[in-house]
C-alpha positions as CSV (number, residue, x, y, z in Angstrom):
1,X,0.0,0.0,0.0
2,X,1.3,3.4,-1.0
3,X,0.9,5.4,2.2
4,X,0.8,9.2,1.7
5,X,2.5,11.5,4.1
6,X,0.5,14.5,5.3
7,X,1.3,17.7,7.2
8,X,-1.5,19.8,8.8
9,X,-1.7,23.5,9.5
10,X,-4.4,24.4,12.0
11,X,-5.2,21.6,14.5
12,X,-7.6,23.3,16.9
13,X,-11.2,24.0,16.5
14,X,-14.1,22.0,15.0
15,X,-12.9,21.1,11.5
16,X,-9.3,19.9,11.9
17,X,-10.3,16.5,13.6
18,X,-12.4,15.7,10.5
19,X,-9.3,16.0,8.4
20,X,-7.2,13.9,10.9
21,X,-10.0,11.3,10.8
22,X,-10.0,11.3,7.0
23,X,-6.3,10.9,6.8
24,X,-6.5,8.0,9.3
25,X,-9.5,6.3,7.6
26,X,-7.8,6.5,4.2
27,X,-4.8,4.6,5.7
28,X,-2.3,7.4,5.4
29,X,0.0,9.1,7.9
30,X,0.2,12.5,9.5
31,X,3.8,13.5,10.0
32,X,3.8,17.1,11.2
33,X,1.2,19.5,12.7
34,X,1.4,23.3,13.1
35,X,-0.9,25.3,15.4
36,X,-0.1,28.5,17.3
37,X,-1.9,27.1,20.4
38,X,-0.9,23.9,22.1
39,X,-4.3,22.8,23.3
40,X,-4.4,20.2,20.5
41,X,-4.5,16.9,22.4
42,X,-7.0,15.6,19.9
43,X,-4.0,14.7,17.7
44,X,-3.3,11.8,20.1
45,X,-6.7,10.2,19.1
46,X,-5.4,9.8,15.5
47,X,-1.6,10.3,15.2
48,X,0.2,10.3,18.6
49,X,3.6,10.1,16.8
50,X,3.0,13.2,14.7
51,X,5.6,16.0,15.3
52,X,3.9,19.2,16.7
53,X,5.1,22.8,16.1
54,X,3.7,26.0,17.5
55,X,6.1,28.2,15.5
56,X,5.8,28.4,11.7
57,X,9.6,29.0,11.2
58,X,10.5,25.7,13.0
59,X,7.7,23.9,11.2
60,X,9.0,25.3,7.9
61,X,12.6,24.2,8.7
62,X,11.5,20.7,9.6
63,X,9.4,20.3,6.4
64,X,12.0,21.9,4.2
65,X,14.9,19.7,5.5
66,X,14.6,17.6,2.3
67,X,15.1,14.3,3.9
68,X,13.1,11.2,3.0
69,X,11.6,11.0,6.5
70,X,10.3,14.6,6.3
71,X,8.9,14.5,2.7
72,X,5.3,15.5,2.5
73,X,2.8,14.4,-0.2
74,X,-0.1,16.6,1.0
75,X,-0.5,19.6,3.1
76,X,-3.9,20.0,4.7
77,X,-4.9,23.6,5.5
78,X,-7.3,24.2,8.3
79,X,-6.0,27.6,9.4
80,X,-8.2,30.8,9.7
81,X,-9.6,31.8,6.3
82,X,-7.5,34.9,5.8
83,X,-4.3,32.7,6.0
84,X,-5.5,30.1,3.4
85,X,-3.9,31.9,0.5
86,X,-0.5,32.1,2.1
87,X,-0.6,28.6,3.5
88,X,-1.7,27.0,0.3
89,X,1.1,28.7,-1.6
90,X,3.5,27.4,1.1
91,X,2.3,23.9,0.5
92,X,2.9,24.2,-3.2
93,X,6.4,25.7,-2.7
94,X,7.5,22.7,-0.6
95,X,6.5,20.4,-3.5
96,X,3.2,19.1,-2.0
97,X,-0.3,18.9,-3.3
98,X,-2.7,20.8,-1.0
99,X,-6.1,20.1,0.6
100,X,-7.8,23.3,1.8
101,X,-10.9,23.8,3.9
102,X,-13.5,26.2,2.8
103,X,-13.4,29.0,1.7
104,X,-10.2,28.6,-0.4
105,X,-9.9,32.4,-0.3
106,X,-12.1,35.3,0.8
107,X,-11.2,37.5,-2.1
108,X,-12.1,36.1,-5.6
109,X,-9.2,38.0,-7.1
110,X,-6.7,35.8,-5.1
111,X,-7.8,32.7,-7.1
112,X,-5.7,34.0,-10.1
113,X,-2.6,34.1,-8.0
114,X,-3.2,30.5,-6.8
115,X,-3.6,29.3,-10.4
116,X,-0.2,30.9,-11.2
117,X,1.3,29.2,-8.1
118,X,-0.1,25.8,-9.2
119,X,1.6,26.2,-12.6
120,X,4.8,27.4,-11.2
121,X,5.3,24.6,-8.7
122,X,3.4,21.8,-10.4
123,X,1.2,20.9,-7.4
124,X,-2.6,20.6,-7.2
125,X,-4.9,22.6,-4.9
126,X,-7.8,20.5,-3.7
127,X,-10.9,22.2,-2.1
128,X,-13.2,20.6,0.4
129,X,-16.7,20.9,-1.0
130,X,-18.3,18.1,0.9
131,X,-22.0,19.1,0.3
132,X,-21.5,18.1,-3.3
133,X,-21.0,14.5,-2.0
134,X,-24.1,14.5,0.1
135,X,-27.3,12.6,-0.6
136,X,-29.2,15.9,-0.3
137,X,-27.2,17.3,-3.2
138,X,-27.9,14.3,-5.4
139,X,-31.6,14.5,-4.7
140,X,-31.9,18.2,-5.4
141,X,-29.8,17.9,-8.6
142,X,-32.0,15.1,-9.9
143,X,-35.2,17.0,-9.0
144,X,-33.9,20.1,-11.0
145,X,-32.8,18.0,-14.0
146,X,-36.3,16.4,-14.2
147,X,-38.2,19.6,-13.7
148,X,-40.0,21.1,-16.7
149,X,-40.8,24.4,-15.0
150,X,-39.1,27.0,-12.8
151,X,-38.9,25.6,-9.3
152,X,-39.8,27.6,-6.2
153,X,-37.2,26.7,-3.5
154,X,-36.7,27.8,0.1
155,X,-33.4,27.0,1.7
156,X,-33.1,27.4,5.5
157,X,-29.5,26.8,6.8
158,X,-29.1,27.4,10.5
159,X,-26.0,26.2,12.3
160,X,-26.1,27.9,15.6
161,X,-23.0,29.2,17.4
162,X,-22.4,30.5,20.9
163,X,-21.2,34.0,22.0
164,X,-17.6,32.8,21.6
165,X,-18.0,32.8,17.8
166,X,-18.2,36.6,17.6
167,X,-15.2,37.1,19.8
168,X,-13.0,34.7,17.8
169,X,-11.4,35.2,14.4
170,X,-14.6,33.8,12.9
171,X,-16.5,36.8,14.0
172,X,-13.9,39.2,12.5
173,X,-14.9,39.8,8.8
174,X,-11.4,40.7,7.9
175,X,-10.2,37.3,9.0
176,X,-13.1,35.0,8.2
177,X,-14.9,36.9,5.5
178,X,-18.0,37.0,7.8
179,X,-21.0,34.7,8.0
180,X,-21.5,34.4,4.2
181,X,-18.0,33.0,3.7
182,X,-17.3,31.2,6.9
183,X,-20.7,29.3,7.1
184,X,-22.5,30.1,3.9
185,X,-19.9,29.2,1.3
186,X,-20.9,25.5,1.1
187,X,-24.5,26.5,0.7
188,X,-23.8,28.8,-2.2
189,X,-21.4,26.4,-3.7
190,X,-24.1,23.8,-3.7
191,X,-26.5,26.3,-5.4
192,X,-24.1,27.2,-8.3
193,X,-23.1,23.5,-8.7
194,X,-26.8,22.6,-9.2
195,X,-28.3,25.7,-10.9
196,X,-25.4,27.5,-12.5
197,X,-24.6,31.2,-11.8
198,X,-27.7,33.3,-10.9
199,X,-29.3,35.8,-13.3
200,X,-30.4,38.0,-10.4
201,X,-29.1,38.4,-6.9
202,X,-31.3,40.2,-4.3
203,X,-30.3,40.6,-0.6
204,X,-33.1,41.2,1.8
205,X,-31.3,41.0,5.1
206,X,-27.7,41.1,6.3
207,X,-26.9,41.6,9.9
208,X,-24.7,40.0,12.6
209,X,-25.4,36.2,12.6
210,X,-28.2,36.4,10.0
211,X,-28.5,36.9,6.3
212,X,-31.2,36.2,3.7
213,X,-31.9,36.8,0.1
214,X,-33.3,35.7,-3.2
215,X,-31.3,34.2,-6.1
216,X,-33.0,33.8,-9.5
217,X,-31.6,31.1,-11.7
218,X,-32.8,29.8,-15.1
219,X,-34.6,26.8,-13.5
220,X,-35.3,28.0,-10.0
221,X,-36.1,30.9,-7.8
222,X,-34.2,30.3,-4.5
223,X,-35.1,32.1,-1.3
224,X,-32.3,31.5,1.2
225,X,-31.9,32.1,4.9
226,X,-28.6,31.6,6.7
227,X,-28.2,32.0,10.5
228,X,-25.8,31.1,13.3
229,X,-28.2,32.4,16.0
230,X,-29.4,29.7,18.4
231,X,-32.7,31.6,18.9
232,X,-33.5,31.1,15.2
233,X,-33.5,27.3,15.5
234,X,-37.2,26.1,15.5
235,X,-38.3,25.3,19.0
236,X,-39.1,21.6,18.5
237,X,-35.5,20.8,17.7
238,X,-33.8,23.6,19.6
239,X,-31.4,21.2,21.5
240,X,-29.8,20.0,18.3
241,X,-28.8,23.6,17.5
242,X,-28.9,22.7,13.8
243,X,-31.7,23.1,11.3
244,X,-31.0,22.7,7.6
245,X,-33.8,22.1,5.1
246,X,-34.7,22.7,1.5
247,X,-38.3,23.1,0.4
248,X,-38.8,22.4,-3.3
249,X,-42.3,23.2,-4.5
250,X,-43.7,22.2,-1.1
251,X,-41.6,19.0,-0.7
252,X,-39.1,19.2,2.1
253,X,-35.6,17.7,2.0
254,X,-34.2,17.6,5.6
255,X,-30.5,18.3,5.5
256,X,-30.0,18.2,9.3
257,X,-28.6,14.7,9.0
258,X,-26.6,12.7,6.5
259,X,-23.3,14.6,6.8
260,X,-21.3,11.9,8.4
261,X,-18.0,10.9,6.7
262,X,-18.2,13.5,4.0
263,X,-14.6,14.6,4.7
264,X,-13.4,11.0,4.4
265,X,-15.3,10.8,1.1
266,X,-13.6,14.1,0.0
267,X,-10.2,12.7,0.8
268,X,-10.9,9.5,-1.0
269,X,-11.9,11.5,-4.1
270,X,-8.7,13.6,-3.8
271,X,-6.4,10.7,-3.4
272,X,-7.9,9.1,-6.5
273,X,-7.3,12.2,-8.5
274,X,-10.9,13.5,-8.5
275,X,-10.7,16.4,-6.1
276,X,-12.4,19.7,-6.6
277,X,-10.0,22.4,-7.8
278,X,-9.8,26.2,-8.2
279,X,-12.2,26.2,-11.2
280,X,-14.8,24.5,-9.0
281,X,-14.8,27.3,-6.4
282,X,-14.6,30.3,-8.6
283,X,-18.4,30.8,-9.1
284,X,-19.3,30.4,-5.5
285,X,-16.5,32.7,-4.3
286,X,-17.6,35.3,-6.9
287,X,-21.3,34.9,-5.7
288,X,-20.5,35.4,-2.0
289,X,-18.4,38.4,-2.8
290,X,-21.4,39.8,-4.8
291,X,-23.8,39.2,-1.9
292,X,-21.5,40.9,0.5
293,X,-21.3,44.0,-1.7
294,X,-25.0,44.1,-2.7
295,X,-27.3,46.8,-1.4
296,X,-29.9,45.5,1.0
297,X,-33.5,45.8,-0.2
298,X,-35.3,44.8,3.1
299,X,-37.8,42.0,3.7
300,X,-40.9,42.0,1.6
301,X,-44.1,40.0,2.0
302,X,-43.8,36.3,2.8
303,X,-40.2,36.3,1.7
304,X,-39.3,33.2,3.7
305,X,-41.4,30.7,5.6
306,X,-39.4,31.1,8.8
307,X,-39.8,34.9,8.8
308,X,-43.2,34.5,10.5
309,X,-41.1,33.8,13.6
310,X,-40.6,37.0,15.4
311,X,-36.9,36.2,15.9
312,X,-36.4,37.2,12.3
313,X,-38.0,40.6,12.6
């Protein structure tokens, strides 16, 4: 078996363990880990022998020592969003392919620079777009392909976060890109992957922890609502703190479940040469940037089913 050797930048937080698990479950090895904080004991659950570094310069020296023991096939990037561009380029410079968490960048113009770096160093940048591998994605795509009329779709995507979120780098728009990039990027990626790029983009609401709008595509009018506020989760499932659903012409597809193992599936695709690249994220990155820059029109009529809840007023 050809075991691939991985390095990881960013080991703390929610998403990094999913990458560690994916590396483990695909029977590969994690050689080195970099994180500015040392509260990363989760590493021991997967790769207790991995070298750990809290300073980039020492990590760089170790990776760049050009010995067979230190050679890296893949660099996985789970650092704060504003550092992705720099860390991805670092991975290419050391001769590795790269696996980067969403969003690849928070400025669509940076994608051009990453394409140049790919050509210069010969590596491949792979993006984690796990919703494209979900059963919900497949169901929606099939429904759209079979439709002979313009679909009326409501998407509600609530993944609640506590007060810590707004005091972390994730709550800093300059570092995370804000709610639309940090949480919404997968949702908008799924939309453009299914419907193409929208003909019209209307933003009704954009405030701390909550955004909503309307996207008009050739085959669907999509009303979307994105929230990280715990108070916005419907009362009957409030303890789960997650509510994701898609209503297509009155038929509801529950997206609150079925997300298990999607990072492992992503790694399997990448390792087999079928990962999502820069061209796959270009449209969604452009769309999110457009939504952030769009003038807010305000809520009108029965814009979204959940707006009858006073929490959204």
